[in-house]
TORBADO-78953 format. One record per residue (C-alpha): residue in three letters; z, y, x. Coordinates in nm, 2 decimals, decimal comma. Layout:
<atoms>
ATOM    r      pz      py      px
ATOM  ALA       Z       Y       X
...
</atoms>
This chain:
<atoms>
ATOM    r      pz      py      px
ATOM  MET   -6,41   -7,59   -3,71
ATOM  LEU   -6,48   -7,25   -3,55
ATOM  TYR   -6,62   -7,12   -3,88
ATOM  GLN   -6,30   -7,23   -4,07
ATOM  LEU   -6,08   -7,06   -3,81
ATOM  LYS   -6,28   -6,73   -3,84
ATOM  THR   -6,27   -6,75   -4,22
ATOM  ARG   -5,89   -6,81   -4,21
ATOM  LYS   -5,84   -6,51   -3,98
ATOM  LYS   -6,04   -6,29   -4,22
ATOM  GLU   -5,83   -6,41   -4,51
ATOM  ILE   -5,51   -6,34   -4,33
ATOM  ILE   -5,63   -5,99   -4,23
ATOM  ILE   -5,73   -5,92   -4,59
ATOM  ILE   -5,39   -6,04   -4,72
ATOM  LEU   -5,20   -5,83   -4,46
ATOM  PHE   -5,42   -5,52   -4,55
ATOM  ILE   -5,34   -5,57   -4,92
ATOM  LEU   -4,97   -5,62   -4,85
ATOM  VAL   -4,95   -5,30   -4,63
ATOM  PHE   -5,15   -5,11   -4,89
ATOM  ALA   -4,92   -5,22   -5,18
ATOM  LEU   -4,60   -5,15   -4,98
ATOM  PHE   -4,72   -4,80   -4,88
ATOM  PHE   -4,81   -4,70   -5,24
ATOM  THR   -4,49   -4,86   -5,38
ATOM  TYR   -4,29   -4,64   -5,14
ATOM  LYS   -4,49   -4,33   -5,23
ATOM  ILE   -4,45   -4,39   -5,61
ATOM  TYR   -4,07   -4,46   -5,58
ATOM  TYR   -4,00   -4,14   -5,39
ATOM  LYS   -4,23   -3,93   -5,62
ATOM  PHE   -4,02   -4,04   -5,92
ATOM  LYS   -3,70   -4,02   -5,73
ATOM  ASN   -3,77   -3,66   -5,64
ATOM  LEU   -3,87   -3,58   -6,00
ATOM  ARG   -3,51   -3,67   -6,10
ATOM  ASN   -3,36   -3,44   -5,85
ATOM  VAL   -3,25   -3,09   -5,96
ATOM  ASP   -3,19   -2,84   -5,68
ATOM  TYR   -2,95   -2,54   -5,69
ATOM  ASN   -2,99   -2,36   -5,37
ATOM  THR   -2,82   -2,05   -5,23
ATOM  PRO   -2,88   -1,89   -4,89
ATOM  THR   -2,59   -2,09   -4,75
ATOM  ILE   -2,56   -2,42   -4,95
ATOM  ASP   -2,82   -2,65   -5,10
ATOM  THR   -2,69   -2,86   -5,39
ATOM  THR   -2,91   -3,14   -5,52
ATOM  PHE   -2,82   -3,32   -5,84
ATOM  HIS   -2,98   -3,66   -5,86
ATOM  GLU   -3,03   -3,68   -6,24
ATOM  LYS   -3,27   -3,50   -6,46
ATOM  THR   -2,98   -3,32   -6,64
ATOM  GLY   -2,88   -3,15   -6,32
ATOM  ALA   -2,54   -3,00   -6,34
ATOM  GLU   -2,50   -3,04   -6,71
ATOM  ILE   -2,23   -3,27   -6,85
ATOM  ASN   -2,28   -3,39   -7,20
ATOM  LEU   -2,03   -3,63   -7,36
ATOM  THR   -2,19   -3,71   -7,70
ATOM  LYS   -2,05   -4,05   -7,78
ATOM  LEU   -1,68   -4,03   -7,86
ATOM  THR   -1,55   -4,37   -7,73
ATOM  PRO   -1,20   -4,35   -7,59
ATOM  VAL   -1,16   -4,59   -7,29
ATOM  THR   -0,92   -4,68   -7,02
ATOM  ASP   -0,95   -4,53   -6,67
ATOM  ALA   -1,08   -4,87   -6,53
ATOM  ILE   -1,37   -4,85   -6,78
ATOM  GLY   -1,41   -4,48   -6,73
ATOM  LEU   -1,47   -4,53   -6,36
ATOM  SER   -1,78   -4,74   -6,45
ATOM  SER   -1,92   -4,48   -6,69
ATOM  ARG   -2,23   -4,27   -6,64
ATOM  ALA   -2,24   -4,11   -6,29
ATOM  TYR   -2,33   -3,75   -6,21
ATOM  THR   -2,43   -3,77   -5,84
ATOM  PHE   -2,50   -3,47   -5,62
ATOM  THR   -2,54   -3,38   -5,25
ATOM  ILE   -2,41   -3,06   -5,09
ATOM  LYS   -2,56   -2,94   -4,76
ATOM  ASN   -2,45   -2,65   -4,54
ATOM  THR   -2,77   -2,47   -4,43
ATOM  THR   -2,61   -2,22   -4,20
ATOM  ASN   -2,52   -2,23   -3,83
ATOM  SER   -2,14   -2,22   -3,90
ATOM  SER   -1,88   -2,40   -4,11
ATOM  LEU   -1,84   -2,29   -4,47
ATOM  LYS   -1,57   -2,32   -4,73
ATOM  TYR   -1,69   -2,43   -5,08
ATOM  SER   -1,54   -2,54   -5,41
ATOM  ILE   -1,65   -2,77   -5,69
ATOM  THR   -1,56   -2,65   -6,04
ATOM  ILE   -1,61   -2,77   -6,39
ATOM  GLU   -1,66   -2,52   -6,67
ATOM  ASP   -1,77   -2,52   -7,03
ATOM  ASN   -2,14   -2,48   -7,08
ATOM  ALA   -2,12   -2,17   -7,29
ATOM  LYS   -2,49   -2,13   -7,32
ATOM  LYS   -2,54   -2,49   -7,46
ATOM  ILE   -2,24   -2,45   -7,69
ATOM  LYS   -2,38   -2,13   -7,83
ATOM  SER   -2,73   -2,26   -7,87
ATOM  ASP   -2,60   -2,57   -8,05
ATOM  ASP   -2,35   -2,36   -8,25
ATOM  CYS   -2,09   -2,63   -8,19
ATOM  TYR   -1,78   -2,45   -8,06
ATOM  GLU   -1,56   -2,60   -8,32
ATOM  TYR   -1,68   -2,95   -8,24
ATOM  GLN   -1,58   -2,95   -7,87
ATOM  ILE   -1,35   -3,22   -7,75
ATOM  PRO   -1,01   -3,08   -7,64
ATOM  HIS   -0,98   -3,06   -7,26
ATOM  ASN   -0,66   -3,26   -7,26
ATOM  LEU   -0,86   -3,57   -7,38
ATOM  ILE   -1,13   -3,55   -7,12
ATOM  LYS   -1,07   -3,74   -6,80
ATOM  PHE   -1,29   -3,74   -6,49
ATOM  SER   -1,31   -3,88   -6,14
ATOM  ILE   -1,46   -3,74   -5,83
ATOM  HIS   -1,56   -3,96   -5,54
ATOM  LYS   -1,68   -3,84   -5,20
ATOM  LYS   -1,87   -4,10   -5,01
ATOM  GLY   -1,63   -4,28   -4,78
ATOM  GLU   -1,32   -4,17   -4,97
ATOM  LYS   -1,11   -4,30   -5,27
ATOM  ASN   -1,17   -4,19   -5,63
ATOM  SER   -0,94   -3,91   -5,76
ATOM  ILE   -0,88   -3,90   -6,13
ATOM  TYR   -0,79   -3,58   -6,32
ATOM  THR   -0,76   -3,45   -6,68
ATOM  LEU   -0,98   -3,15   -6,75
ATOM  ASN   -0,70   -2,93   -6,89
ATOM  ASN   -0,50   -2,97   -6,56
ATOM  LEU   -0,75   -2,78   -6,36
ATOM  ILE   -0,67   -2,42   -6,26
ATOM  ASN   -0,98   -2,20   -6,33
ATOM  GLY   -1,18   -2,53   -6,35
ATOM  GLU   -1,14   -2,59   -5,97
ATOM  VAL   -1,16   -2,96   -5,88
ATOM  LEU   -1,14   -2,92   -5,50
ATOM  THR   -1,19   -2,69   -5,21
ATOM  ARG   -1,33   -2,81   -4,88
ATOM  ILE   -1,49   -2,70   -4,55
ATOM  ILE   -1,83   -2,83   -4,46
ATOM  LYS   -1,96   -2,81   -4,10
ATOM  SER   -2,30   -2,66   -4,01
ATOM  GLY   -2,59   -2,88   -4,11
ATOM  GLN   -2,36   -3,14   -4,27
ATOM  GLU   -2,43   -3,31   -4,60
ATOM  GLU   -2,16   -3,45   -4,84
ATOM  GLU   -2,24   -3,67   -5,14
ATOM  TYR   -2,02   -3,68   -5,45
ATOM  THR   -2,01   -3,89   -5,77
ATOM  MET   -1,84   -3,76   -6,08
ATOM  ARG   -1,77   -3,96   -6,40
ATOM  PHE   -1,64   -3,83   -6,73
ATOM  TRP   -1,47   -4,02   -7,02
ATOM  ILE   -1,24   -3,98   -7,32
ATOM  SER   -0,88   -4,08   -7,26
ATOM  GLY   -0,80   -4,42   -7,40
ATOM  ASP   -0,49   -4,28   -7,58
ATOM  SER   -0,69   -4,05   -7,81
ATOM  LEU   -0,79   -4,28   -8,08
ATOM  GLN   -0,72   -4,04   -8,38
ATOM  ILE   -0,98   -3,78   -8,29
ATOM  GLY   -1,29   -3,72   -8,51
ATOM  THR   -1,62   -3,89   -8,43
ATOM  ASN   -1,83   -3,58   -8,45
ATOM  LEU   -1,67   -3,42   -8,15
ATOM  HIS   -1,85   -3,38   -7,82
ATOM  TYR   -1,84   -3,18   -7,49
ATOM  HIS   -2,08   -2,97   -7,30
ATOM  GLY   -1,99   -2,87   -6,94
ATOM  LEU   -2,13   -2,77   -6,61
ATOM  ILE   -2,05   -2,89   -6,25
ATOM  LYS   -2,07   -2,59   -6,01
ATOM  VAL   -2,07   -2,58   -5,63
ATOM  ASN   -1,95   -2,24   -5,51
ATOM  ASP   -1,98   -2,10   -5,17
ATOM  LEU   -1,64   -1,92   -5,13
ATOM  GLY   -1,82   -1,64   -4,95
ATOM  ALA   -1,65   -1,67   -4,61
ATOM  GLN   -1,79   -1,85   -4,31
ATOM  VAL   -1,50   -2,05   -4,16
ATOM  ALA   -1,45   -2,11   -3,79
ATOM  ILE   -1,32   -2,45   -3,72
ATOM  SER   -1,29   -2,65   -3,40
ATOM  LYS   -1,54   -2,94   -3,36
</atoms>
């Protein structure tokens, strides 16, 4: 009886050891691959981390017009902005054509017109805002103030407007999401 009890304890200890070992390495592998997906764009004041391999690049290559409800479930571009200074900063998020990609692909004449491209931006804890790309002034989506050390997470989704069924199938869009430090530290009350 005593022998069986000791054997049972050894078995339990071995199983627990294997379980802890497996959990530890699963955690390490997950975060290794998660960090490989992240693309960082850092300045002395703001760290921006895009959580996909494509980073800040927007590539709409499949021309399928959809409704806003379906567009809101399309591929997500997720990124985190962090203020790395000791004071509040003003920043903006803009969208601009990826001129470098358009030139390298020699596809300027195949770009989807901006009036057909819709997108949403969602800040964690807030509602989605939907825009059409051609309605932006200088590509500016929003301007905000971020407090010292604070992080803000955004998700953007892009789609072709559902009322644009007559456009050609060889059209596509190359764009960039940019986070800009507006150059002025902002004093705000806490």
